[in-house]
N, C-alpha and C positions, 0 to 999 in steps of 0.2 A: 638638484642641489647634490654637491660632493660627497663621497662617503666620508672624507677628511675632515669637511665641517659638521657634515651631521654627528662624527664622532664626537667633535668636539663638543659641540651644541650640548648633546646627550651627557656628555660628563660634566659641563658646568650646569646643565639643569639639574642632575643628582645631587650634585654639590650645594647649590642655591637652594633646593626645596630643603634637603635636610640641614644646612645651617637656617634657614629661617623657620622652619619648625622646630630644633632645638632652641633657635633664639628668643622664639616665641613663647617656649615652654620656661625656657629658664627664666625670662622676666617674670613671666606668668606667676612662676613661683617665689619668686624673689618679692614682688608686689604683695602679694597673699601672705608671705610671710610677715612682711613689711605690716601691713595691715590690721594680722593678726598680733603683732606684739604692741601696736598702739592700743589695741582692744583691751590686749591685758591691762595697759597703763591706765586707760579708762576706767576699768574695772578695779584697779588697785586704788586709783585717785578717790574713784567713789566709798569704797573701804577707807581710806584716809580721812574722809568729809563724817563717815558716818562715828569714826571713833575718834574725832576732835568734839562733834557732837554731843557721844557719850561723857568724852572727862568733861567737858563744860557742864554737862546735865549734872555729875555727880557734884560739880563745885556748888553748883545750884543749889540741889538737895544738901550742902551740908551748911551753906549759909542760910536758907530756910529754917533745917532744925536750929539753928542758934537762935533765930528771929523767933520760933515757934517755942522755945525751952525758957524765953527770957520771961522773968516772974512778972514784970510789970507790964510787959506787952498782954501777958495772959490776964492780968488785973482789968486790961482797960476792954479787953476781949469781953470778960466776964461781967463789965458794968456797960458795955458797949457804949463806951466814953470816944466819941467820934474825935474832938478834936485831938486826944492822945492816939488813937489809931494812925489817923494822916500821919502825926509829927515821928511814932514810930517806923512807921513801914518807909517814908520817908529818908530817916537816919540810917535805916538798916540796907535801904535800895542803894543810898551814894554810898555807903561804905563799901557794898556788896558788886558795886559797879555796875547795879542793875540799871535795865532799859524800861521797866514795868514790875508793877509790884499790888498786890491784892489780897482784901481778904473777903472769904464768902460766909456765910451763916452755914450750918448744918443741913439747911435746904437747898441751897444755891445759889443765895442771894447776894447781892455785891453790897458789902458793908462797908468797905473804904478801898480807892482802887486809885492808882497814877493815872489809868484811861479811860475808867468807866462811871457811869455814876452811879450815886449810892443806893441799894436797893432793886436794882435790875438783874436780868438773870443773869446767871452765871454765863458767860461769853465763850465759856469752851466746855461744852457739856459734855465732848469725849472724854477728856482728859478726865473731869471732875467725876465721872461715873466709874475710868478707870480707878481713879485713887481709891474713890470707895469702896471698889472691889477689892484693892489690893491694899490700901492701907495709905498708899502713897503712889504718887504718878508722876514722870520728866518726858519731854516731848515738844515734837514742833505745834504750833500753833499759830492763826492768824489772828492778829487783833489790827482794826483799822485796814486793813489789807494790806499788813507788813506781819511778817514770818519772823516767831519769837521761839527762843530755847528756852521751855518754862517748867519750873517743878513744881509742883502740888502737894503738899503735906499737912496734918494733922493738926489742932491745935488743943491740947489736953490741959485739965487743971482740976482733979485729975482725969475728968472723964471729959471725951468729947467735946470740944463746946466751937469749933469752927474749923475750917481751913483756909493756910496761909497759900500765896506764891508769888512767885520770880521769876524773872526770864530776862535774858537777852536778844535782843536784836541780830538778826541774821544778816550783816550787811557786807559793804564793800570790806569794813575790815579783817572779817570771817572769812570771806574766801580770797582774800590776797594771801590768807596766813595757808590757806590751802595751796593755792598757785604757789606760793614758795614753797611747799612742801614738796610737790607733786610737776610741778610745771607746767598744768594744765590750764586750761581757761575755762571758770563755771559762772555760772550764770543762775541765778533764781527767777524761778519763773511760775507765775500763778495763772490758774484759769480760774476764771467765774462765771457761775453758770455755763459752763463750756463753751461760751460766745468772746467773753472780755480775755487778751492776752496780757500781761503786763509782765516786763523786766523788775523786778524788785532788787536786784544787785548783781552785777555782772563786772566781770577783769576787762571787757573790753571796750572801746570807747564809746560813746552815747550813739556814735552815726553808726556803727557796725550792728550796735545791739537793738537800733530800729531796725537795721538792713535785717538781721536772723530772726527779728519777732515776725516780719511777714512772709516767714517763709513755708512754702508747704509742709517741709517736712516736720513741724516742728509736733505735726498733729500725729507724726506717727513716731516720733521720737520721746513724748509721754504716754507710748502702751510700754513703754520700759526697754530694758535690755540694749546690745548693742547696735548699732546699724551700720546697714551695709551701704554698699555706692549708692545707689536709688534713693537712700533716706537721708545723703546728704544735703547741707545747705544747696539753695540755687546755683550757686558759682562753686562747688566742689573743692570747698576750701577747706572743710574739716568735717574729721570723721567723730560723733558724739555719742555719748551715752548718758541717759536719762536715768534720775534716782528718784524714786519720790519719797516726799519730805513728810506730806501731811495731805489729811485727803478727807472732804465732810459732803455734806449734802450740797453746797453751794461751792466751794471751792476746793481746788488740786493744784499743790506747789510741788515742785518737779527741781532738784539739782540739775542742770545741764554741764555735764564736764564733755570738754571740745579739747582735740588735739590740731594742731595745724597740720592740713594733708601737703605742703609744701617742706614742713619741715620733717614730715615720717618720711618724704619721698625724694628730700635732697639729694641722699647718697644712691639711691635707688635711679634717679635721673645721670647721674655720673658714673654710674654700672651700667646703664644705656649705652653711654657715649664708650664709652669704654668697649663694651661688648660690638658697638657699630665698628669700632675700629678695628677690634679682633677680627671680625668676620671678613669687613674689606679688603685685611690681609689675607685671610685665606683664600677669599675669592682669587686675589690678583696670584697665589702660587697656586690656586687650581687651575686658571688660565695659561701657567706657564705650563704646568704640568698638562693638563688639557692638549694642548696644542703639540706638546714634545711625543707623548703618547700618540696623540691621531696622526702625528707625522710619521713617527717610527710603525707605526700598527698600515697607515694608509698609502705609505710609500713602495713597498710590497705588491701590497694586493693593486697600487698604480701601476706597477712593470708586468705584472700579470696581465692585468687589463688588455694593457697596451699589446702586448703578446699575445692573448688571446684576439684582438681584431686583429694583428698582422695574421695568424693562422685562418683568422677568418674569411682576410684579402688572399688566401693563398699563398701568402709566403710560408719559407721554412725558417724555424726559430729552432738554434742549437743550441742558446744558454738562456739562463731565465736566474733572476736573482733568489739566491736561498739562504736563508739563516738556519741554518742547523738543518740535516737531514729529516729529522724525526718533529720539528717544529709544526705548525700548524700552514705556514708560508710554505716551507718546504716541501713536505708532502702535497700539498696544491700544486705544488711548481713540478713537480715529478709527474702529479696525476696529470698538468697539461702536456708537459712534453708526449707521455703514453699517449694522452688523449691523441697529442697530433698525429702522431707516428699512425695508431687506430684508422684515423680518418683519411690518412693518405693512402692507407692499404682499400679501405673500404672505397675512395673515390676511384682508386684503379680500377677494383672489382666492376663500383657502378658505371665506370667510364666503357668498361671491356664490352661487361653487359649491352649499358645501352648503344653502342656500336656494333655486338655481333650478337649473332642468330644464338638462342638456347640450345635448339634442337641440333645443329651442324655445327656450331663455334662461328660458322661464314661470318664476316662482315657483313652487316644489314643492311638496308634502303640509304641510311644515315649516313654510313659508310662510303656507301658508294657515290651518293651525290660529293661529297666532300671530297674523295678524291678525283673523282672527275673534272670537278672545279679545278682542284690544285693540277691536272694536266693539262689543262685548258691553259690555263696560266702558265705554264711551259712553253706553249706553243707547238709541243711535237704532237704527229697527227696518232691517232689512234683508233680503234675499232671496239665497240660494244655488243657482242652477242647477247641477246635476251631468250634466254633455255626456258624451255616450258616440256613436261610429260604429258603429251596426249593421253597415258591411259592411266595417270596418278590418282584420278576417280575410280575408274573401274577397278583397281588394285586395293583401296580404300573398301569399296565394297564389298569387294569379294575376300580378303585376307583379314583387314580388320586395319583399324587407325595406328596400332603398333607397328605390323609388319608396313605399312605403308610409310612409318615415321622410319624406317630401317631403309627403304628404297631410298627416302633422300637423303640419308646422312652417308649412304653408299656412292650417291652420285656426289654429294658434297666431296669426300675424299677423292673420287677421281676427277672430276673439277681441278680441286686445288693443286693437281699434281701437273696439269697439264701448261707444257711450255712455261715452266718456271725458269728464270723471273721474270720474262716477259709478260706474263698473264695472271692475273689476278680474280679469285671467283668470290662472289657475293650471293647470298638468298634476299631475294627480293620481297616475296610473298608468297605462302603457300606453297606450291610445287615451282615456281618462278624462280630461275635463278641466272644470274649475270657475271659475263665474262668479259673483262679488262683487258685488251691485249695490244701492244706497243706496235701493232700493224698499222697500216693504211688502209687496208680493207683484206679480207680475207680471202683466201684461195680455192680453189677446188679443194687439191691434194691436203691443205693443211687441216679441212672442213671434214671432210672425209674421215681422215685420223680422229679429228674430234670426236665425229658422232662414233666411231667404231670405239673409240676408248668408252663413252658412255654409255652406250647401247648394249654392253656384254651383259650376258644374263645374271639375274640376280636371284640369289637362293632364299627366296621367303618361304618358308614353312617348310624346306623339304623341296618346293616346287620351284623350279627357274622361271625367271618372269625377268622378258627381256622391255625395258623400258624404250618406249616411243619419243624418242627426242624431236622436236622442232626448234627451229628459234627464227628471229628478225636481229637484222643487221641496223646498225649504223654507223657514220664513218664522221669522224671528227678531221678537217672541219667543214666537210662537203655537206653533212647534214643539220649543222647548228651550232652555236658557240655557247651554248649555256646548258648544265648536267638535266634540268627539267626538259630542254627541248629534244636532248638526244635519245634520253629514256623515254618520253611518250613517243616520239618518233620509231624505236626500238618495238615500242608495244601496238604501235600500228602493223611494224613488218611482221612482226608475229602473228597479230589479231589473221592477218591476212596469210601467213603461210597456213594457218592452221584452216582457215577457210577453204583455202584452196587445196589441202593436205598434202602441201611440201614439207619437205623438212626443212630449207633454207628462203628465206624472202628475205632480198636486202632493199632497204627502205628506197622509194619511188617518190621525185618531186611530184606534189601532188594527191596523196593520200591524206596527209595531215590538217589540207586545208576539208577534206569530205569528211575527217573526225572533225575537225572542230567544228563542221556545218552540223554534225549529228548530234554533240553537244548543247549547239545553237538552239536545236530546234526540241530536244530534250527537256531545256530548262524555260524554251517561249513555250512550252505545252504546259504546261501549269498554269498560264494564265490564258490561254487561247480560249475557253469557254468561259470567262470573265468577260473577256474583252470582245464578245463576238466575231469572234473569229472562223467561226465552228459555222458551217452550212450543211444542208444533206441535200443529196439528189437521189432522184427515184429512178429506177427501171422497169419499166411492166413487163409482165411473163403474159402470153400467152396461152389458152387455152386448147391444145390441138384437136379437141373434139370438136367446139364451138367456134373458134377461131373468134372469140372474145376477150379482154382483158380485166380480170377480176383480181389480180395479185400484182404487185412489185417487189421490187429490193429496194431496202434503204440502204444506202451507201455515202459516208463520212466523207465531206471534203474541209480543206483548211488553207483560207488564202492568208498566208503569212505576210504581218506588214512590209517587212522587208525584203525578205525572198521570195515574195510572190506563191503559187501555186506550189502548193508541196502534196507530192501524190501520195493516194493510202499507203502504197505498197511500202514508203519510204517510213511515213509518221507511225502508223501502226505497228508496224516491227519495234522500232523505238519506244515507242510507249509500252511496249508489252516486256520489254527489255528493263527498262528505268520503273516500273511498277506505278504507272499511270493509265494502264489501260480501263480500271474499276472506273475511273472517272468518266473518263470518256465514254464508257458502256452506257452509265446511269445516266450520261446528259443525250444521249442517242436515243434510251428507251422513252425517256421524259418526252423530248423533242418530238417523237413520232407520234405517242400517246397522243398530246395537243395536236397535232396536223391531223391524225384519223379522228378526233373532234370535229374539228373544223371543217375537212370533208363529208361527215355525216350530216352537219347541219346544210351544207351545200347539196346532197342527194349523191354524193360518191360514196359508196359503200366496196372498199377496196380492203383487201387482205395485204399486208406489209410485212413484207420478212427481215430480219436483223440479223446480223454475225456476232456469234460470242466469240470472244477467245477462249483460251483455256484456264486464264485466269479467272473468267465468268465462269465459266462451269462450273467448277469448283467452289462456286460461293455457294453457303448454306443458305444466307440469305435473299435469293435473286428471287425465289417465285413468291418471297411474303413483299417483297417490294412491287413487282408484278402486281397483285393482287390489290395494294393500295393504288397503283396507277390506275388501273381497269376503273376502281371504284371512284377515283376521284373522276376522269375521264369518261363516267360512265359506258364505259365499251365491253363487247362480248369478246372473251377471249379468243374467239374464231379470227376476230380481226387482228389477230397477231402471231407470226411463227418465228420459228428460232432456226438458224442454219447455223451449226459448229462443224469445223474440220475433224476427220481423222485423226491426226496428229493429237491436237485440243482433246478431244477424246480419250486417246491411247496413252496420255501422260500421266494420268491417271483412272482408270476407268472405274473404280469403284465410288470414289467420291465423283467423277462425272454422273455415272450410274445415279447414285440419289438424286443430284439436283434435276436431270434431265425427268427422273420418275415423279418428283413435284411438279413440274411444269406439265408434263405430259395429265397429271392429274386436275390441275387448274384448267385443261381444256386449250393449251397450247399447242399448235402443229410444231414438228420436230424434224427438221432434214438435215442429212449429213451432206456435208460442202465439199466442194474436191474430190469427189469420190474416185478412187484410184490410184492417188500421187500419196497417201497414207500408207500407216502400217498396219491397216486393221485388216481383221480375218472376219471370215462370212461368221463364225461361231459368235465372234463379239458383235458384230452387228444383230445380229437375231437375238441377243440378249438385251439392246438398248429399245427404250420405248419408242423409234422413230417412225415417220408416217411418210417420208421421202427419202430419195438419195437423187443429190445434182452432181451430173457428172461432168468433170471438169471440162472447160473449153480445148485444153489441148489434146483433147480426144475428140472431137467435136467440130474445130475450126477445118481439118481437113477429111472431113467423113467419106467426100464424094469421091475422093482422087487416091486415099490410103487405105488398102484390103485391109491393113490391121486394124486400125483405128476405126474401120468400121465392125471389123471380129469383135473389136471392145466393147462397143458401143449395144451392138446386138446383144450381146452375152448380158451386159451390165443390163440391159431394159428386161430381159426375161428374166434373168434373177430376181430384179427388184417386182416384177409384177409376182412372180411364184411365193415371195415374202409377204405381198398385199401392200407391198409399197406403191408410191408412186414416183415418177421419173422426171428430172426437170433436166434438160440441157441447156446451157450456157455457152457463151461466146457463138452464137448462129449468126453467120456475116453474110448469107447468101440465100433465095429462094428455093436453090436446090436443094444446099443442107434443111433447111426448113422441112422441103418436102420429102427429103430422106428420113430424115429423122420421124415424122409422123406416118409415115408407112410403117417406120420400125416397129410404134406402137407407144413412141415417147408423150407424155403425156400433156406436158408446158414446155415451151421455147424462150430462151431470152438471149438476146442479141443484139448489135448493133444494126442487122436487118430488121429489126423488128421496131426497135427505135433507142436511142441513145440514153445515159442516166441526164436527168434534167430537174428543174426547179419543182416543187410544189406548185406554184400557178401554173407554171407552163405544162406540166401532166396534168392538170385539169383541162387546161387548154386543147392537150391532145387527146383525151381521153372524148370530150365534148366532138371534137372532130373525125376521132379512130372510125373506122367500118371494118364490122368481123370481117375476116379472112378463110377463105376457103383453101381448106389442106386435104391432098388423098388419106383415107382411112386406112387403117392397116389391114392388108391383105392376108387371107388366109396362109396361103405359101408365099413368101418370097424367095425371088430368084437374089443371087448374090448384086445388089444396086451398085454397082461402083465401075468406075471409068477410070481409063488411063489419062492423064492429060494429055 
């Protein structure tokens, strides 16, 4: 919902609610006031009725007093002349226009009456008792179901000889008189035994009186006092007030004064319509004011919102609608413009930071790719030189990262000034830099100048250090037509330059295919185990002393589904570089242990050697996993031996020492593989818990023709034996070499002369058909056993 609409609805809601609440309160107060005034009128009417009854009671009392003082009447009472009494009561009653007259004895028995039989008890005992106590009495009584206003006075001659009474019927004449005085409807209601209800007189029509007589509110009305709404008649037409006229054990007579609700609320209804008209006008006015206010408030906000959206899209907004600089919208507009400038500055800073290296302030890889793609679009030839410092890591380790960063910053400054403006420098990652130059390809003189500039000594902590730079080069369009391809091929050329320790290497066709092959092998190596592409070949080792075969070496093989057989020298090295070697080693260990269990069930008891990498040697959980495998397959530790290269041990001697010690305690034999090609020393070999030395095949293959190789092998055998180690020679390819090695005292032989690596089933068949060989034993003194070819 739009802000303008919401604002207008809010204003309307506030006005509607306030007007509604005000109108309801006003109407409720007005209605209550009218009802209160109606109640006052009812109370006043009740007082008028009481006053009228009192006046008539006094008149009755005067008339009765005249009758009581009449001498002839007194004489008739004294003599109890019944005919005279009836005649006198009738005459005086007619003159006074009374509706009832009667005479009683002192004991309260009727002597003569217009409505009661002679000698009957007094029909108005309460009134009679009151007269006896007070000397006279006047009030309302019920005679034969009709209400009368009666006055009762004593008859004296001179002593008290009787009681004479006279009364008027409370009928329509009386209540019409009260109605004329007060404007109220009056009804006289009588309850007989709390069951029968009768209207004795009423200003209502007969049908309405009957209808009112059936109302349930009559019972409430007879409890006296003013009534409230729920005490009205069922049609809510009258407000009523009940005044008690008479009550005894049987009868209860009330005067019910009523006023028409329609009459009371007539003006109120008129006021309701007037109020509704006023409210309607106010609402109409409010709608107009709210619409105008919402428009005047929302228009600047809508304009500011549109401006903010334009700023969000990157557009530049120069002007905004402002109504006074110090108004809210003016301040908001000023703030928005200020924010736009701040955003622009931050975007420029962030764009620069996202496209530049924080350390050297050179453009980064993203900028390099964008610039290369732009140069490709222009179609002009150019050259990429991917540069790296070979001694950067050593400088970091020696001088610390701060000085290493200083060297990078210095190289960046030097590279930035090379052949400007035809060249542009970038920092790709770590110590890798890139130079894009508008040359079809670099020549020797230009490169010589470049390397001379970059390799000038740098003062690091007052020590001059010369950076050693090597470069890989690619050219457009000869080496690719995309930034990713050119950068990757430049990286391949740089890697080739570093491997061959050249300062410069131009990309050669086919190197990328080799790189892609390596990436494919690294990727597929993850699934080789699950897909069952790996298998193990076993190459026997012969004991020179007995000529028997009790050991063999497990060699991992990979048959790729699309590339075919992958040499182990290729995929093992890739596994070590990609971090997959531990996965392969765990598979090999479990596979070999399972095979050893199978061979033992078949009656072949062999010891199998497994090669471990540098990553495996420093694995602290290796010994625990091997112990679990031995327990699972019920193998003795002597059935497995471990071969590690010198280089693997020398990478982290302390960590390797800990792992090898755990393996040694477990009972596993350990051999140093490819001995003589690494960087180990006798001191390190002496520290390690090894059991054997394995002479590298490069020294063994030409032992019968090369004097130097013979010398190295002889000294290695003698040194190993002096240290208490067994010596294994690998790469034995002829009987002559085997005899010579056995004569020199070598303990075990391994090579194609004995057997090529083979599968597990082929090995068992080979073992079944193998006949122990006889080799010459070591001589006490050996002349130089070599010959020229």
